[in-house]
N, C-alpha and C positions, 0 to 999 in steps of 0.2 A: 300150241304143242308142236313138237318136231316130228316130221315124218321119218320113216326108216331111211338109211343112207341109200343112195342110188349111184350108179356108175354110167359113164358114157365116154365115147371117144372124142377127140378134139375136133375132128372134121364136122360132125353134126353140131357140136357146141358153137363153132364159128358161124355155121349157117343160122343158128338161133340168134346169135349176137347181131349178125347182119340183118336179120328180120326184126330187130328192135324188141327182142324178148328179155333183154338184160339191161339194167340201169344201175347207177350208183346212187344210193341215198345221200342226201346232203351232209350227213354226219361223217361220211368218208373223207379222208384227206386226199390230196392230189397224188398223181403218179410220181414216184421218186426214183424208180430203178434206173441205174446207168446202163449203158449198152452192154457192158461185160456180164451183168447179171442176167440180161435177157438171153445172151449167147449161151451162158452156162445153163439156163433153164432148158433150152432146146437140146443142148448136149446131153443133159440128164434124161430127157425124153427118148432120144435115140438110143441111149444105153439101156433103156427099160427101167430106169430108176423111178421110184414113186416121188411125186412132187407135192404130197400133202393133200389134206382134205380141204374142201371149201364149204362155206355156209351161205345159203341164199335164202332170201325172205320172199315168200310168195305173196305178192301184193294184189289184193282183190277189192272190188267194190269201191266204196268212197275213199278208202285209203290211197287209191291211185292219185286222187286230187288233193288230199289233205296234207300231203308232204311233198317237198320239192325233190325231184330226181334229176340226175345228170347223165348224159350219154358217155359211154366208154370211149376213150381215146383210141384212134388207130393211126392218125397222122400226128405224131408227137414232134414238137419243136421246143427247144430249150428257151426260145424267146417267148413262147406262150404255152405254158404247161397246164392251162386251165381246161377243165371239162366244160363242154357246152351244155347249157341248161336245156332240159328236154321240153318239148311242147306238151300239149295236152295228150295224155295217154288214152287212146281209144280202145285198146284191147281189153278184154274182160279181165285178164290177169297177166302180170309180168313178174319178173324176178328182180329184187334188189340184192346186190352183192354185199354181204356183211363181212365176210372173211375170205380173202383170196383175190382181192381186186388187183394187187400188184402183179400176181401171176396171170390172171385173166387178161389184164391190159397188155401184158408182155406178149401173150399169145396173139392178141388182136393186132399189135404193132408188127410182130414178126410175120404173121400170115396174111394180114390184110392191109398193112400200111407201111409207114416209114418212120425214121428217127432222124431229126435234124439236130446236129450238134454244132458247137462253136470251135473254130480253129484257135488254138492257144496263141496268145500274144497279139491278136488282132483286136481292134477296138470294136465295142458293141455296136457303134453307129456305122460300121463298115458293112455294107450289104454282102461283100465277098467273104465275110468272116464266118458264114454259116454254110453248111453242106448237108444236103439231103441224102440219106442212106437207106437202103433196104437190107434185109437179112438174107444172106446167101450161104449155101453149103458147097464146098468143093467136092464134086462127085468123083474126082480122080485122085483124091487124097489117100495115100498109103501111110498109116501111122508108123513112126519109127519103132523099132523093136525095143529100144531101151527107154522109151518115154511113155507116160501114161495117156497122152492125148490119143483119142481114137477117131474123132471127127474134127473137121476144120469148118467152123461156123463163124461167120463174121458179118458185121454191118459194113457195107461198101457202097460207094457212089456207083452210078450206072457206068461211068467211064472206067472205074477200076474193075468192076465186075466183068467188063467186056474183054479184059486181058486174059488170054489163054496161053497154054503151053502144053508140053507133053504130059505134065502131071497136074494141070490146073484147068478145071472147067467149073465156073461158078454158076450155080443153079439157084434162081430165086425161090426161097422156101415157100412163099405164098402160092406158087404155081401148082404145088401138090394138091391144093384144094380142087383143081380142075380134073383130077384123076381119082374119082370116087371109088372105082372098082379096079381090080387088077388087070382087067382086059384093056381099059383105056391107058393104064400105066404101061402095059406091054407095047401098045401101039406107039406110045411116045418114045419108049426106049429103042424100038426097032427103027424109028425114023431119025434117030440121032446119029451123029458121026461116030459115036462110041458104043454102038449097038452090041459089039462083040467083046467089049471090055468088061471082065468080071468085077473089077474094082468099082467101075461106074454102076454096074447092076446092083452090087451089094449095098453101096451107099444110098442109091435111090430107093431100094427096097426097104432099108432101115428107116428112111424118112417117111415113106408111105405107111409102114407099120406103126410108127409113132403117132401119126396123125389120123389114120383111118382104121388101123387094125386093132390097136390095143384100147381097152376101156380103162384109160389111165386118169380119168377125172372122177373124183369121189365127192359127191355132194350130200350135205345134210340140208334139209329144207325146213325152215320155220314158217308156220302158217298163221300164227296169231297176228291179229291186226292192231294190237295195242302198241302204240309208238313208244311209250315209256318202257314197256317190257323189251322191245327190240333194242332200244338204246342201252338198257342194262346188259343185255346179252352181248352187244357190240363191245362195250367197255370191258366186260369180264374177259371176253375172248382176247382182247388186245393188251392185257396187262401181263401176260406170261412171257412175252418175247420182246425183242428189240424193234420190230417193225414200226410201232407207233410210239412217239415220245409222249410224255404226260401232257405236254401242252397241246399235242394233236388231239388227245382225248378230250381235253377241256374245250378245245375249239369245236369239237363235235357236239359237246353239251351246249355251248353257246348257240350254235346253229339250230339245235333242236328247241331251245328255249325262247328264241326271239319270235315275235309274231308279226309286227308291223313291217320290219325290215328283213330282207334276206341276208343274214349275217355272212354266209359264205361268199355270196356274190359281191357284197359291198366291201368286205374286208380285202378280198383278192383284188378288186378293182382299185382300191386305195393303195395297196402295196405296189401294184404295177405303176400307178400314177407317180407316187413319190420316188420310186426307183429310177424313173427314166423320163419324166415329162418336164423337168425344169432346167434342162441343160447339163446335167451331170448324172452319171450312173451310180446308184447306191445299192446296198445289199440289205435293205430292211426286210423283215419277215413278218408273218402273221403274229409271231410271238411278241414282236415289238408293239404291234397294234393292241394285242391283248393286255400287255403290261401298261400301255398308255391308258387304256380304259380303266384298269384297276387303280392306277395312280390318280386319275381324275375323279374317280368315284368317291374319294375321301375315305375309303374303307381299307381293309387289309389288302396289300398289294401282292401277296403271295399267290402262286398258281395252285389254288385249292378249289375243290368242287363247289363248296358253299359260297365262294367268292364269285363264281361264274353263273350260278343258278339264277332263275328269273327274278327272285326276290332281291337280288343284288342291285337291280335297277340299271344295269349297264346299257340296255337298249334306249332308255329315256335320255341318256347323256350323249349317245352316239353322234348326233348331228354336230354338237359343239366340239366334241373331241376330235372328230375327223377334220374339222376346219383348223383346229390348233395344230394337228399333225401336218397338214398341208403347209401351213405357214412356217412351221419349224423347218420342214424340208427346203422350202424356198429360202429361208434365212441361211441355212447351211450352205446352199449353193452360192449365195451372195458372199459368204465368207471364204469361198474358194474350195470348199470340201467336195470330195466325191467318195465313192465306196472304198477306194484304196487308202485314203487318208483318214476316214472316219472308221477306225477299226473297232471301236466300242460304241455301237449305235445307242445303247442304253444311256450313255452319258448325255444324250440330248433330251431325254425324257423330262428332266426338270424344266427345260425350256417349253416343252409341250404343256406341262401343267401350269406354268406361269402364264402363258398366252391364253390358256383355257380359263383359268381363275380370274384373270383380269378382263376377260371378254374382249381381247384385242382383235380388231379386224384387219383387213389388208393394209390399212394405213400404217400399221406398225412397221411394215417392211420398207416403206419409202419416205414417210413424212419426216421432215427435219426435226420436229420436236421430239422424236424418238431416237435420233441419231446417236446421242451419247449413251443411251441405254443399250442400243444394238451393239455398240462397240464394247461396252462393259460385258455383255453376254459373250461376245466373241473371245475376249481375253480370258474370261472365266473358263470357257469350254476348252481353249487351248491349254490352260494350266491343268485342268482336270485330265485331259487326254495325255499330256506329257507326264503327269504324275501317275498315270495308269491306275487310276482309282477304281475303275469299274471292272475289276477282275474277280473279286470275291465279295461276299456279304452284300450283294446287290440290293436285296429287298429291304434290309435294315437301313442301307444307305439312302435309298429312294424315300423311305418313310421319314428319315431324319431331315432330308432336304425339303420334303413336302411340308413338314412341320415348320421349318424356318421360313418358307414362303408364306405359309398361313399366318405366322407371327407377324411378318412384315405387313400383311394386309390388315391385320387387326389394329396395327399402329397407324393405319391410313397411309402406308407406303405403297406406291403403285409401281415402283421400279423393281427390277430383278435384284434380290438381295445377295449379290455375288460376294461381297466382303463378309457378310455374316456366315454364309455357307463355308467359305474358305477358312475362316477362323475356327468354326466348329470342327472341320476336318483336320486342321492343324492341331487342335487341342487333343484330338483322339489319335494322333500319329498316322492318320490316313493320307494326309497331303503334306509331306515334308520333303524339302530338297536340301541336301547337304552338299558341301563342296566336292567331296569325293564322288558322290553320285552324279553331279553335273559334269565333272571332268570325264568320268567314265562314259557318260551319255555322248559327249562331244566326240570322244575318241572312237566310239563304236558305231556311230551313225554314219551310214554310207549312202551314196547316190542310189536311189531306188527304194530306200526304206521309207515307210509311210511317215515316220516321225520327222523326216527332213522338212516336210511342209510345215509341221506343227512348230518346230523350233524357229525356222526362218520367218514364219508369219508372226510369231510372238515378238521377235526382236525388231520387226519392221512394221510397226502399227500404222505408219503413215501411208502404206500401200493401200490403194482403193480396190480391194478384191471384189467389191460388189459391182464395179463398173468396168474393170479390166481383167482379162485373163492372164494369169502369171504362170510362167514355166520355172521349173527348177533347172538352173543353168550352171555350168562350170565357169568360174571366173577365168582361170587358165584353161583353155579348151582341151578337152581330153584327147583330141586327135594329135596333140603335140607330145603326148606321153608314150613314146616308144624309146627304147634304149638308143637307137640310132639318132633320132631327132634330138634327144636330150644331149647327146654327145656333140652333135653339130651345133647346138645352141650354147656350147661351152659350160654346161652344167658340170660342176666338179664331180669327179668320179665317185667320191664318197657320198655324194648327194643323189646320184642317179637312182639307186635302189630305194632310197627314201621317197623320192618323187613318184616312182612307179607304184609304191605301196599306198601312197596317201592322196593321189590326185582325185579320187572319188570321195574323199573324206569331207565332212561338213565344213571345215574351214575353207575349202575351195568351192563352195556352193553358195548360191544366192537366188532370190526370187527375181525374175526379170520379166517385164511385160512381154507378152507373146510376140508382138510385132517387132519389138526391139531385139528379141532373141533371134528372129529371122535375119535382121540386119546384121547383128553381131556375128553370127555363124561361128567361124573358126578364127576370128580376129584375135591376135595377141592381146593380152589384157592391157599392157601399157599403151598399145596403139589405140584400142577402143576408148580408153579413158582420156587420151590426149585430145579427143574431139570435144570442144567446149560444150556441145549440146548434151554431153553425157556426164557433165560435172556433178549433177545432182545424185548420180549413182554412187559417188564416193562416200557420201554420208549415208544414203539409204542402205547400201550394202556393207557398211562398216569396213571400209578399205583402210588398211594400216598405211602409215606414212613411211614407206620403205621403197627400195628399188623394186619395181613391178615386173622386171624382165624375168623370163622363165629360168634364167641362170641363177636367180635369187629365190627360187621357189621355196626352199626350206625355210628361210627367214620369214618370207611372206606368210607361209602356212602357220608357223609358230606364233608370230605376232597376231595374226587374225584369230587364231585359236584363243589367245588370251583375251582379245576384245570380245569374242562371242561368249566366253565364259562370264566376263563382267556384265555383258548385256543380259544374259539369262539370269544371273543373280539379281540384277536390278528388277527384272520383270517378275521373277518367280518368288524371290525371297529365299533364303536358305539358312541352315543352322550350321555354324562352324563347330566341329566336334572331333574328338579323337578317332583314330581308326577303329578302336574297339567299340566306341559308342556308335560310330557310323554303321558298323556291322549289325549292332543290336537294333538300331533304327531301321535298317534295311529289312530286317526280319519281320518288322511290323508293317512295312509298306504293303499296300494292296495294289496289285499291278495287273494289267491286261484286260481280257475279255470278261463279259458278264457271266456269272455263275449263279444259278438259282438256288434258293434255300428251301428245304422242307418240301421237295417235290417228289418224294416217293409216294406211290399210289397207295392210299389208305382205303382198304376194302370196307371199313366201317362207313367212310364217307360215301362210297359208291352205293352202299346199301340204302343210303338216305335219299338217293336221287329220285 
């Protein structure tokens, strides 16, 4: 049963959180709010706005040990957003947060902790890419008359917060917890250099009122100790808004239904491992793991409650599936992929299923007897990604591919059936390359696009991406493409604008071994290729037999464009068709990211949980 609603102020709530009176049940997802949402939450509190009700579960007796709980985060880092697993709970009763954990965690971070984010455009393996911030309020801020902003609340580094001016004094929001009554607040204000500033006093008083004065937290408390009933309440609460995706709810169901394994702990650990432990950074998610489990189960791959429940047997296949996922991630790294080039992670799920079904061990990654199959899988994946197959109809596509892999196994075939899969996709219009499409692809692909790597890898299969790190390099160095330098190099006036518009295009790009790229630096193309030790790059990089000086860039570009088009046609296959038919074909092509089918929450399904 539920107890009548109760209210409290934030200060006492934070004391209870600090005293370990609140935990997160394992069915809760991780904290996902960005900094600006936390800042907006505190702004709402200072304005006296309601921030919604929360639901807590009073956990007593044996229930404290029967279910896994996690601690609330207060020191958040984008590098490790996982909650710490709680130890043995010794208190007679504690609260599990069923609804409102994003807001409560935000309060905990703002008042008791910090938020570590990543600086854009710096590599994840760069320790200087991350900065620790705390939440501050500018107590000297005067809101502009013609703007809605009333308070200035920001996450800042300590260095930035130390900067002051006539209208800037950054006060750490968490310090307000030290001033539980107005007397201690007045003592602080009198000791500050802004004791007589009314703006300082008003802003400080508004913060104190929001944290200690107002009863702005509204709780409903559930006291039943029935886990199934609590799970049902949790799911029903989270189907009415956008905070939880359907896969989040299904993951909660998975966590609650497994017995031998801690699903939350193991899935998150695996996601962290495959995203950063093999030499490349990826963007795999728990959704990817869930979909891999469903695919390997041999049953319905759709995200539906009946497919996740205990009777689906997903826990029993977990050890084998996670091994297949690990080996797939290592295989992707050996192909030269990372999170920027693998834009449709679901495209690799057929590889997971193949490794799982064939019970391939680590030997598949390195043994010479599997080299030909590894290369066939690499070429297949590149085609699938270039064809942008995994944008729609993902579940039916995965089911079809799984059936083809199973058919090959029934015929005692042990290799990956790449040709059979491609033929089926071509017959349904899902994987078709036409001349106009390929030309458009070459003309639109620029340096920095993820598809650069895909195209260049496909047309240079002799490159050993598994043992050498390759960079996408400009054949004619981009440093030479300024109007002044082009004119000095005797580029015809009518070609200068063409050169400036096209030097980042695919025909001026190739894959170059990392060390060679360092040696090449800004060397002119004709000078670099004149070195006999670089002769092999003429064939590998498909260099046209023309004058390679930058003054002849336009001819070089157009001739290499033709060679790339021919190479892509050779590797991909294509259909020559009229413009009208090409347009019709394009309408049927499936492109881009994965989209799930039939994932609207069905309340009848929930009622069966």
